ZAKE-529634 format. One line per 10 residues: number of its first residue (from 1); their letters; for each residue x, y negated, z negated of N, C-alpha, C. Coordinates in Angstrom, 2 decimals, always signed. Each point is the difference from the previous one (the first is absolute). Example, Ala and Ser with C-alpha at 12.3 -4.5 7.8 and 13.67 -1.06 7.14 Angstrom:
ZAKE-529634
1 = as = +13.19 +5.69 -7.80 -0.89 -1.19 +0.00 +0.90 -1.20 +0.00 ~ -0.35 -1.05 +0.72 +0.82 -1.19 -0.06 -0.77 -1.09 -0.73
This chain:
ZAKE-529634
1 = msqiidqqqk = +24.34 -0.39 +0.46 -1.05 -0.97 -0.61 -1.31 +0.59 -0.27 ~ -0.45 +0.37 +1.15 -1.37 +0.85 -0.25 -0.04 +0.95 -1.26 ~ +1.02 +0.82 -0.14 +0.06 +1.03 -1.13 -0.04 -0.92 -1.44 ~ +0.60 -1.18 +0.04 -0.13 -0.97 -1.25 -1.38 -0.37 -0.30 ~ -0.65 -0.48 +1.19 -1.45 -0.46 -0.10 -0.75 +1.08 -0.36 ~ -0.03 +1.20 +0.27 -0.51 +1.25 -0.06 +0.06 +0.50 -1.67 ~ +1.11 -0.35 -0.57 +0.33 +0.49 -1.23 -0.62 -0.84 -1.15 ~ -0.02 -1.32 +0.60 -0.34 -1.15 -0.78 -1.72 +0.50 +0.11 ~ -0.78 -0.17 +0.96 -1.36 +0.31 -0.13 -0.44 +1.26 -0.70 ~ +0.75 +1.02 +0.14 -0.05 +1.32 -0.55 -0.06 -0.37 -1.47
11 = ehfdkennqy = +0.92 -0.32 -0.66 +0.33 -0.49 -1.51 -1.35 -0.77 -0.35 ~ -0.35 -1.09 +0.85 -0.97 -0.66 -0.34 -1.53 +0.67 -0.40 ~ -0.17 +0.98 +1.34 -1.36 +0.56 -0.12 -0.22 +1.36 -0.58 ~ +1.17 +0.50 -0.60 -0.04 +0.81 -0.85 -0.38 +0.06 -1.39 ~ -0.24 -1.54 -0.16 -0.11 -0.47 -1.35 -1.80 +0.22 +0.06 ~ -0.72 +0.53 -0.85 -1.41 +0.24 -0.34 -0.56 -1.61 +0.43 ~ +0.84 -1.00 -0.97 -0.70 -1.00 +0.26 -0.29 -0.68 +1.40 ~ +0.98 +0.39 +0.75 -0.10 -0.50 +1.32 -0.74 +0.59 +0.90 ~ -0.63 +1.12 -0.18 -0.86 +0.84 +0.74 -1.58 -0.55 -0.17 ~ -0.57 +0.47 +1.04 -1.69 -0.53 +0.07 -0.52 +0.95 -0.91
21 = dwrkianpah = -0.63 -0.81 -0.95 -0.68 +0.82 -0.94 -1.46 +0.91 +0.57 ~ +0.29 +1.37 -0.52 -0.62 +1.14 +0.42 -1.75 -0.53 -0.39 ~ -0.08 -0.59 -0.87 -1.27 -0.45 -0.34 -0.75 -0.82 +0.87 ~ +0.69 -1.07 +0.85 -0.28 -0.53 +0.92 -0.36 +0.75 +1.15 ~ +0.72 +1.19 -0.04 -0.33 +0.76 +1.24 -1.27 +0.77 +0.09 ~ -0.23 +0.44 -1.31 -1.30 +0.59 -0.46 -0.92 -0.76 +0.07 ~ -0.05 -1.51 -0.46 -1.08 -0.71 -0.03 +0.63 -1.54 +0.75 ~ -0.01 +0.05 +1.21 +0.47 -1.25 +0.61 -0.76 -1.01 -0.12 ~ +0.54 -1.03 -0.09 -0.65 -1.55 +0.20 -0.68 -0.22 +1.19 ~ -0.93 -0.81 -0.01 -0.53 -0.29 +1.50 +1.03 -0.65 +0.75
31 = aqlleikhll = +0.96 -0.86 -0.53 +1.01 -0.54 +0.84 +0.77 +1.10 +0.79 ~ +0.45 +1.12 -0.79 +0.44 +1.02 +0.60 -0.70 +1.11 +0.76 ~ -1.06 +0.07 +0.08 -1.04 +0.47 +0.93 -0.10 -0.71 +1.36 ~ +0.11 -1.24 -0.21 +0.01 -0.85 +1.24 +0.98 +0.17 +0.68 ~ +1.49 +0.04 -0.61 +1.12 +0.29 +0.85 +0.10 +1.31 +0.66 ~ -0.48 +0.89 -0.78 -0.18 +1.63 +0.78 -1.10 -0.20 +1.08 ~ -1.08 -0.52 -0.26 -0.86 -0.38 +1.21 +0.71 -0.46 +1.37 ~ +0.58 -1.09 -0.37 +0.66 -0.88 +1.07 +0.98 +0.91 +0.53 ~ +0.80 +0.56 -0.44 +1.01 +1.03 +0.39 -0.54 +1.12 +0.69 ~ -1.00 +0.69 -0.51 -0.82 +0.88 +0.87 -0.49 -0.45 +1.46
41 = kflalsppkk = -0.50 -1.29 -0.20 -0.56 -0.42 +1.21 +0.97 -0.35 +1.18 ~ +1.38 -0.34 -0.50 +0.96 +0.05 +1.12 +0.51 +1.21 +0.01 ~ -0.09 +0.75 -0.62 +0.46 +1.59 +0.06 -0.80 +0.85 +1.33 ~ -1.18 -0.41 -0.24 -1.37 +0.24 +1.21 +0.34 +1.66 +0.28 ~ +0.32 +0.86 -0.99 -0.26 +1.76 +0.21 -0.99 +0.28 -0.96 ~ -0.20 +0.93 +0.48 -0.97 +1.28 -0.92 +0.85 +1.29 -0.60 ~ -0.46 +0.46 -0.96 +0.56 +1.41 -0.45 -0.64 +0.98 +0.82 ~ +0.92 +1.11 +0.02 +1.19 +0.03 -0.55 +1.19 -0.26 +1.10 ~ +0.70 -0.83 -0.64 +1.40 -0.44 +0.71 +1.42 +0.12 -1.14 ~ +0.74 +0.01 +0.43 +1.42 -0.04 -0.60 +0.72 -1.58 -0.11
51 = ildfgcgsgr = +0.03 -0.30 -1.14 +0.44 -1.53 -0.51 +1.20 +0.16 -0.66 ~ +0.77 -0.62 +0.07 +1.70 -0.22 -0.58 -0.64 -1.43 -0.71 ~ -0.04 +0.05 -1.46 +0.09 -1.05 -1.02 +1.40 -0.53 -0.47 ~ +0.54 -0.73 +0.97 +1.29 -0.34 -0.28 +0.06 -0.99 -1.31 ~ +0.75 +0.42 -1.07 +0.16 -0.71 -1.33 -1.43 +0.11 -0.72 ~ -0.38 +0.98 -0.07 -1.30 +0.44 -0.41 -0.11 -0.30 -1.57 ~ +1.04 -0.08 -1.00 +0.29 -0.07 -1.35 -1.10 +1.11 -0.46 ~ -0.60 -0.67 -0.97 -0.81 +1.03 -0.63 -1.43 +0.40 +0.62 ~ -0.14 -0.73 +1.11 -1.45 +0.30 +0.62 -0.96 -0.87 +0.30 ~ +0.43 -1.33 -0.12 -1.15 -1.06 +0.33 -0.59 +0.24 +1.20
61 = mtipliqmgf = +0.78 +0.38 +1.10 -1.00 +0.06 +1.09 -0.07 +1.24 +0.70 ~ +1.16 +1.24 -0.78 -0.22 +1.47 +0.08 -1.30 +0.74 -0.31 ~ -0.67 -0.29 -1.02 -0.77 +0.43 -0.73 -1.33 -0.29 +0.70 ~ -0.27 -1.25 +0.51 -1.48 -0.47 +0.51 +0.31 +0.88 +1.63 ~ +1.11 -0.16 +0.63 -0.19 +0.72 +1.29 -0.18 +1.61 -0.20 ~ +0.65 +0.73 -0.68 -0.23 +1.29 -0.64 -1.64 +0.41 -0.17 ~ -0.25 -0.96 -0.70 -1.48 +0.08 -0.50 -1.13 +0.16 +1.43 ~ +0.41 -1.07 +0.86 -0.61 -0.12 +1.30 +0.10 +1.60 +0.68 ~ +0.89 +0.76 -0.16 +0.25 +1.15 +0.43 +1.26 -0.01 +0.94 ~ +0.79 -0.91 +0.15 +1.48 -0.06 +0.71 +0.86 +0.88 -0.47
71 = dvcgydisen = +0.85 +0.42 +0.48 +1.20 +1.19 -0.50 +1.09 -1.48 +0.18 ~ +0.49 -0.21 -1.34 +0.97 -0.97 -0.07 +1.43 +0.49 -0.65 ~ +1.19 -0.22 +0.69 +1.24 +0.05 -0.48 +0.44 -1.28 -0.73 ~ +0.13 +0.24 -1.46 +0.45 -1.25 -0.75 +1.56 -0.17 -0.04 ~ +0.41 -0.82 +0.65 +1.63 -0.28 -0.20 +0.21 -1.29 -1.05 ~ +1.04 +0.36 -0.93 +0.41 -1.34 -0.76 +1.47 +0.71 -0.42 ~ +0.64 -1.30 -0.28 +1.29 +0.24 -0.41 +0.14 +0.19 -1.57 ~ -0.98 -0.23 -0.77 -0.12 +0.10 -1.33 -0.58 +1.52 -0.26 ~ +0.77 +0.85 -0.54 -0.42 +1.38 -0.46 -1.00 -0.30 -1.01 ~ -0.07 -0.65 -1.08 -0.74 -0.18 -1.29 -1.28 -0.23 +0.78
81 = slvnlksyyl = -0.34 -0.93 +1.01 -1.40 -0.53 +0.70 -0.38 +1.12 +0.55 ~ +0.64 +0.96 +0.75 -0.16 +1.30 +0.74 -0.76 +0.99 -1.32 ~ +0.57 +0.17 -0.77 -0.28 +0.78 -0.96 -1.59 -0.47 -0.66 ~ -0.24 -1.22 -0.23 -1.15 -0.29 -0.51 -1.08 -0.25 +1.18 ~ +0.46 +0.08 +1.23 -0.98 +0.08 +1.02 -0.59 +1.33 +0.26 ~ +0.92 +1.07 -0.06 -0.38 +1.28 -0.06 -0.83 +0.58 -1.06 ~ +0.49 -0.47 -1.38 -0.83 +0.49 -0.64 -1.25 -0.63 -0.10 ~ -0.47 -1.19 +0.37 -1.16 -0.56 +0.02 -0.91 +0.89 +0.95 ~ +0.72 +0.26 +1.27 -0.77 +0.72 +1.14 -0.28 +1.34 -0.72 ~ +0.77 +0.75 -0.53 -0.26 +1.28 -0.66 -1.31 +0.06 -1.16
91 = knrkrnwgkl = +0.08 -0.87 -0.77 -0.73 -0.26 -0.95 -1.64 -0.16 +0.47 ~ -0.18 -0.90 +1.29 -1.09 -0.43 +0.38 -0.49 +0.24 +1.16 ~ +0.69 +0.81 +0.67 -0.45 +0.15 +1.67 -1.21 +0.79 -0.02 ~ -0.78 -0.32 +1.01 -1.08 +0.87 +0.24 +0.00 +0.66 +1.33 ~ -1.05 +0.90 +0.32 +0.10 +0.95 +0.99 +0.05 -0.81 +1.39 ~ -0.63 -1.05 +0.14 +0.03 -0.65 +1.01 +1.05 -0.92 +0.65 ~ +1.02 -0.26 -1.10 +1.20 -0.79 +0.18 +1.00 +0.69 +0.80 ~ +0.74 -1.22 +0.64 +0.81 +0.59 +1.02 +1.46 +0.61 -1.10 ~ +1.04 +0.52 +0.95 +0.90 +0.48 -0.59 +1.22 -0.97 -0.30 ~ +0.83 +0.07 -1.15 +1.01 -0.69 -0.40 +1.28 +0.56 +0.05
101 = ittnklpnvk = +1.01 -0.67 +0.58 +1.69 +0.31 -0.01 +0.52 -1.07 -0.41 ~ +0.79 +0.25 -0.80 +0.97 -1.12 -0.79 +1.50 +0.15 +0.56 ~ +0.65 -0.86 +0.13 +1.33 +0.09 +0.39 +0.70 -1.45 -0.14 ~ +1.32 +0.26 -0.57 +1.07 -1.11 +0.08 +1.11 -0.04 +1.28 ~ -0.61 +0.82 +0.85 +0.83 -0.03 +1.02 -0.82 -0.30 +1.63 ~ +0.18 -0.90 +0.68 -0.78 +0.15 +0.96 -0.24 +1.25 +1.00 ~ -1.24 +0.41 +0.31 -0.11 +1.47 +0.43 +0.28 +0.04 +1.52 ~ +0.29 +0.87 +0.56 +0.39 +0.31 +1.51 -1.30 +0.55 +0.65 ~ -1.23 -0.75 -0.19 -1.23 +0.33 +0.84 -0.61 -1.15 +0.52 ~ -0.94 +0.14 +0.87 -0.72 -1.10 +0.44 -1.41 -0.14 -0.89
111 = fdavigsdil = -0.09 -1.36 +0.04 -1.37 -0.40 -0.60 -0.93 -0.62 +0.85 ~ -1.30 -0.21 -0.13 -1.07 -0.60 +0.73 -0.01 -1.82 -0.10 ~ +0.90 -0.10 -1.84 -0.23 -1.23 -0.11 +1.19 -0.09 -1.33 ~ +0.79 -1.16 -0.03 +0.45 -0.51 -0.96 -0.49 -1.12 -0.80 ~ -0.25 +0.18 -1.17 -0.36 -1.09 -0.84 +0.57 -0.55 -1.14 ~ -0.05 -1.17 -0.40 +0.72 -0.31 -1.41 -0.72 -1.27 -0.22 ~ +0.18 -0.23 -1.65 -0.18 -1.27 -0.69 +0.79 -0.63 -0.75 ~ +0.54 -1.31 +0.22 +0.92 -0.70 -0.99 +1.41 +0.87 +0.18 ~ +0.58 +0.36 +1.25 +1.29 +1.03 +0.00 +0.96 -0.61 +0.76 ~ -0.67 -0.63 +1.13 +1.20 -0.58 +1.02 +1.06 -0.88 -0.55
121 = hhvsiphtlp = -0.71 -0.69 -0.76 +1.05 -1.05 -0.91 +0.99 +0.69 -0.90 ~ -0.16 +1.25 -0.22 +0.89 +0.67 -0.74 +1.06 +0.98 +0.63 ~ -0.16 -0.15 +1.22 +0.98 +0.51 +0.95 +0.68 -0.86 +0.96 ~ +1.19 +0.77 +0.91 +0.57 -0.49 +0.90 -0.94 +0.10 +1.18 ~ -0.65 -1.15 +0.46 -1.07 +0.28 +0.93 +0.60 +0.48 +1.39 ~ +1.16 -0.73 +0.32 +0.49 +0.28 +1.34 +0.61 +1.61 +0.14 ~ +0.30 +0.38 -1.42 +0.12 +1.58 -0.14 -0.92 +0.97 +0.05 ~ -0.88 -0.50 -0.69 -1.13 +0.90 -0.48 -1.02 -0.18 +1.39 ~ -0.61 -0.82 +0.70 -0.90 -0.02 +0.91 +0.02 +1.10 +1.32 ~ +1.57 -0.05 +0.38 +0.06 +1.16 +1.16 +0.00 +1.55 -0.59
131 = rlaallrkkg = +0.34 -0.02 -1.04 -0.13 +1.40 -0.71 -1.80 +0.35 -0.10 ~ -0.50 -0.97 -0.34 -1.54 +0.35 -0.36 -0.69 +0.08 +1.26 ~ +0.34 -0.57 +1.29 -0.13 -0.12 +1.42 +0.05 +1.45 +0.42 ~ +1.37 +0.63 -0.45 +0.29 +1.21 +0.29 -0.93 +1.09 +0.03 ~ -0.76 -0.43 -1.53 -0.62 +1.22 -0.49 -1.52 -0.19 +0.56 ~ -0.26 -1.21 +0.59 -1.65 +0.15 +0.75 -0.18 +0.79 +1.25 ~ -1.03 +0.66 +0.20 -0.22 +0.65 +1.03 -0.40 -0.91 +1.02 ~ -0.11 +0.44 +1.40 -0.23 -1.11 +1.10 -1.59 -0.57 -0.47 ~ +0.05 -0.99 +0.24 -1.17 -0.93 -0.31 -0.33 -0.05 -1.61 ~ +0.88 +0.32 -0.70 -0.28 -0.24 -1.51 +0.05 -1.36 -0.49
141 = vlvfsepnpf = -0.27 -0.11 -1.06 -0.05 -1.62 -0.47 +0.59 -0.15 -1.32 ~ +0.63 -1.05 -0.21 +0.50 -0.36 -1.19 -0.48 -1.23 -0.53 ~ -0.47 +0.09 -1.23 -0.99 -1.02 -0.78 +0.69 -0.46 -1.40 ~ +0.40 -1.08 -0.15 +0.28 -0.53 -1.27 -0.36 -1.10 -0.74 ~ -0.27 -0.22 -1.46 -0.34 -1.02 -0.34 +1.09 -0.53 -0.78 ~ +0.20 -1.47 +0.12 +1.55 -0.41 -0.37 -0.53 -1.45 -0.84 ~ +0.69 -0.71 -0.84 -0.14 -1.23 -0.33 +0.42 -0.59 +1.01 ~ -0.80 -1.21 +0.00 +0.24 -1.35 +0.96 +1.15 -0.98 -0.75 ~ +1.27 +0.09 +0.89 +1.13 -0.78 -1.00 -0.40 -1.33 +0.01 ~ -1.04 -0.71 +0.70 -0.22 -1.51 +0.08 -1.14 -0.30 -1.04
151 = hlpwylfili = -0.37 +1.11 -0.86 -1.24 -0.25 -1.10 +0.83 -0.19 -1.20 ~ +0.09 -1.15 -0.42 +0.76 -0.44 -1.34 -0.33 +1.03 -1.14 ~ -1.25 +0.04 -0.44 -0.26 +0.90 -1.00 +0.88 +1.45 -0.30 ~ +0.32 +0.48 +1.06 +0.86 +1.10 -0.06 +1.33 -0.16 -0.62 ~ +0.49 -1.06 +0.00 +1.11 -0.51 -0.41 -0.05 -0.24 -1.76 ~ -1.22 -0.45 -0.36 -0.22 -0.11 -1.48 -0.16 +1.25 -0.64 ~ -0.47 +1.07 +0.77 -0.18 +1.54 -0.25 +1.47 +0.52 -0.39 ~ +0.88 -0.21 +0.74 +1.57 +0.31 +0.21 +0.56 -0.60 -1.13 ~ -0.17 -1.21 -0.10 +0.53 -0.76 -1.16 -0.25 +0.39 -1.23 ~ -1.20 +0.24 -0.41 -0.72 +0.46 -1.00 +0.71 +1.55 -0.58
161 = nlswsvekgi = +0.21 +0.66 +0.85 +0.41 +1.27 +0.16 +1.45 +0.40 +0.13 ~ +0.75 -1.15 +0.31 +1.45 -0.09 -0.02 +0.78 +1.17 +0.86 ~ -0.93 +0.05 +1.23 +0.29 +1.05 +0.84 +0.49 -0.73 +1.42 ~ +0.67 -0.83 -0.15 +0.40 -0.46 +1.47 +0.90 +0.89 +0.76 ~ +0.82 +0.60 -1.00 +1.06 +0.93 +0.73 -0.57 +1.17 +0.77 ~ -1.21 +0.22 -0.39 -0.74 +1.26 +0.52 -0.85 -0.36 +1.18 ~ -0.79 -1.43 -0.49 -1.15 -0.53 +0.90 +0.69 -0.58 +1.33 ~ +1.18 -0.52 +0.18 +0.47 -1.25 +0.73 -0.35 +0.24 +1.41 ~ -0.06 +1.44 +0.59 -0.18 +0.30 +1.16 -1.42 -0.71 +0.63 ~ -0.72 -0.48 -0.74 -1.46 -0.68 +0.27 +0.41 -0.93 +0.95
171 = llcsipnlkk = +1.10 -0.74 -0.05 +0.52 -1.02 +0.87 +0.03 +0.51 +1.53 ~ +0.06 +1.36 +0.33 +0.21 +0.33 +1.30 -1.24 +0.67 +0.45 ~ -1.14 -0.07 -0.63 -1.20 +0.50 +0.40 -0.90 -0.99 +0.82 ~ +0.36 -1.04 +0.40 -0.47 -1.00 +0.75 -0.60 +0.67 +1.33 ~ -0.98 -0.61 +0.49 -0.65 +0.54 +1.17 +1.01 +0.16 +1.24 ~ +0.57 -1.20 +0.03 +1.09 +0.02 +1.34 +1.14 +1.05 -0.11 ~ +0.64 +0.61 -1.32 +0.73 +0.72 -0.26 -0.33 +1.29 +0.23 ~ -1.29 +0.24 -0.49 -0.49 +1.51 -0.09 -0.38 +0.30 +1.55 ~ -0.59 -0.93 +0.64 -0.19 +0.48 +1.57 +1.19 +0.35 +0.54 ~ +1.41 -0.98 -0.35 +0.90 +0.00 +0.85 +0.59 +1.66 -0.40
181 = qltkagltnf = -0.07 +0.17 -1.44 +0.71 +1.26 -0.19 -0.85 +1.42 +0.33 ~ -1.41 -0.34 +0.12 -0.80 +1.14 +0.50 +0.16 +0.33 +1.64 ~ +0.28 -1.18 +0.57 +0.19 +0.23 +1.28 +1.51 +0.62 +0.35 ~ +0.85 -0.57 -0.47 +1.56 +0.74 -0.12 -0.05 +1.49 -0.32 ~ -1.04 +0.56 -0.66 -0.48 +1.23 -0.61 -0.58 +0.75 +0.80 ~ -0.30 -0.65 +1.42 -0.82 +0.72 +1.07 -1.31 +0.10 -0.43 ~ -0.49 -0.79 -0.60 -1.72 -0.05 -0.43 -0.61 -1.16 +0.62 ~ -1.12 +0.40 +0.78 -0.60 -1.12 +0.89 -1.41 -0.49 -1.03 ~ -0.59 -0.79 +0.97 -1.57 -0.58 -0.52 -0.02 -0.34 -1.36 ~ +0.72 -0.82 -0.23 +0.37 -0.62 -1.33 -1.25 -1.00 -0.35
191 = sfsghglfpt = -0.72 +0.23 -0.94 -1.16 -0.91 -0.56 +0.18 -0.04 -1.65 ~ -0.45 -1.21 -0.34 -0.24 -0.15 -1.26 -1.38 -0.64 -0.59 ~ -0.04 +0.18 -1.40 -1.20 -0.75 -0.57 +0.40 -0.38 -1.21 ~ -0.62 -1.35 -0.50 +0.00 -0.64 -1.36 -0.77 +0.81 -1.00 ~ +0.45 +0.11 -1.18 -0.68 +0.84 -0.98 -0.03 -0.96 -1.47 ~ -1.33 -0.52 +0.29 +0.13 -1.01 -1.39 +0.49 -1.40 +0.36 ~ -0.65 -0.90 -0.04 +0.98 -1.44 -0.08 +0.49 -0.25 -1.57 ~ -0.52 +0.28 -0.80 +0.23 +0.13 -1.60 +0.38 +1.22 -0.20 ~ +0.90 -0.06 -1.23 +0.15 +1.68 -0.47 -1.22 +0.60 -0.37 ~ -0.13 +0.95 +0.60 -1.20 +1.06 +0.08 -0.73 +0.17 -1.75
201 = rlfnfssmls = +0.92 +0.20 -0.67 -0.35 +0.50 -1.12 -0.79 -0.98 -1.00 ~ +0.10 -1.41 +0.48 -0.40 -1.03 -0.71 -1.79 +0.16 +0.04 ~ -0.28 +0.83 +0.99 -1.40 +0.18 +0.32 -0.76 +1.28 -0.20 ~ +0.77 +0.66 -0.91 -0.58 +1.35 -0.52 -1.52 -0.10 -0.63 ~ -0.06 -1.27 -0.67 -1.43 -0.06 -0.64 -1.22 -0.14 +0.77 ~ +0.20 -0.19 +1.42 -0.92 -0.15 +1.10 +0.46 +0.55 +1.00 ~ -0.99 +1.09 +0.38 +0.41 +0.75 +1.42 -0.44 -0.86 +1.10 ~ -0.81 -0.98 +0.04 -0.50 -0.80 +1.03 +1.28 -0.94 +0.15 ~ +0.37 -0.86 -1.19 +1.13 -0.77 +0.58 +1.21 +0.71 +0.21 ~ +0.46 +1.27 -0.47 +1.06 +0.79 +0.46 +0.14 +0.45 +1.51
211 = dwnafslsel = -1.28 +0.20 +0.42 -0.30 +0.24 +1.34 +0.33 -0.98 +0.92 ~ -0.82 -1.24 -0.40 +0.21 -1.44 +0.67 +1.42 -0.22 +0.07 ~ +0.82 +0.19 -0.76 +1.59 -0.39 -0.25 +0.69 +0.68 +0.57 ~ -0.23 +1.38 -0.09 +0.85 +1.00 +0.75 -0.17 +0.29 +1.57 ~ -1.24 -0.41 +0.46 -0.30 +0.28 +1.62 -0.30 -1.26 +0.49 ~ -0.99 -0.94 -0.72 -0.40 -1.00 +0.84 +1.13 -1.06 +0.29 ~ +0.39 -0.55 -1.04 +0.96 -1.20 -0.14 +1.34 +0.39 +0.55 ~ +0.53 +1.04 -0.16 +1.21 +0.26 +0.59 -0.02 +0.60 +1.42 ~ -1.08 +0.03 +0.70 +0.09 +0.59 +1.11 -0.24 -1.36 +1.14 ~ +0.03 -1.05 -0.60 -0.34 -1.23 +0.94 +1.48 -0.29 +0.71
221 = pilkylafry = +0.17 -0.36 +1.29 +0.84 -0.02 +0.78 +1.32 -0.41 -0.83 ~ +0.18 -1.18 -0.50 +1.10 -0.61 -0.89 +0.10 +0.44 -1.00 ~ -0.95 -0.12 -0.70 +0.00 +0.74 -1.57 +0.59 +1.24 +0.02 ~ -0.16 +0.99 +0.82 +0.54 +1.21 -0.25 +1.38 +0.04 -0.19 ~ +0.82 -1.02 +0.63 +1.51 +0.06 -0.54 +0.33 -0.29 -0.97 ~ -1.15 -0.78 -0.89 +0.47 -0.08 -1.26 -0.61 +0.57 -1.27 ~ -0.62 +1.22 +0.45 -0.60 +1.08 -0.70 +0.85 +0.52 -1.12 ~ -0.42 +0.31 -1.16 +0.57 +0.85 -1.07 +0.83 +1.21 +0.57 ~ -0.55 +0.74 +0.73 +0.96 +0.84 +0.56 -0.50 +0.42 +1.49 ~ +0.89 +0.74 +0.42 -0.42 +0.44 +1.45 -0.18 +1.50 +0.27
231 = iikaykq = -0.89 +0.31 +0.84 -0.13 +1.49 +0.31 +0.57 -0.13 +1.80 ~ +0.99 +0.89 +0.06 +0.32 +0.25 +1.35 +0.06 +1.01 +0.81 ~ -0.04 +0.14 +1.23 -0.20 +1.19 +0.53 +0.93 +0.13 +1.42 ~ +0.45 +0.99 +0.18 +0.47 +0.40 +1.34 +0.12 +1.29 +0.69 ~ +0.12 +0.09 +1.13 -0.09 +1.76 +0.47 +1.15 +0.18 +0.58 ~ +0.12 +1.26 +0.23 +1.04 +0.78 +0.97 -0.68 +0.46 +1.15 ~ +0.65 -0.42 +1.11 -0.71 +0.57 +1.21 +0.73 +1.26 +0.41
């Protein structure tokens, strides 16, 4: 079953229309910058460190991390996405950037951190998390940004894009299930934060409103369970 899921996801993300636009990587919207900021806050690491970007795609999170000086291994099942990521890196890299390695097979090395954005709902979570935990060094950290399955606008997005067969894993990304699966994978000190009470891209016109929506509203004790997306974290002891 896992191979069937993988093949379906590969075929979907090998299509250029389903890949993250490189122009948005070169000139990220304010909402995208806030997601990166939130993820980095949870990551709590300083370069140089070795990071695995699981499900890196064309580099939505990879490039910002490399620009900061982290050495990043970008893993993705879509070879076309990896080609585009490497091409962007080689054309634009600066002397102070970290190093990039791309692969469509999980490497047999240890990392200080594993990160990902919008990827857990595209894989078999019970099968994937133990494999990622095994790649972490002692006290390594895993940080993911995932859609909240209880936030209804996500389903409007899925219906408009006719992508239910690819996106249906969103139903398994509830906080109780993610905590359960991370614990089963041997990861501890689970924590999460809400990111945006409303869809974050709606406030790109105002940095003040974007910040308020992304951090202030969605951090209230009850409201964070209703957030647009979650930033989750767990450690390897």
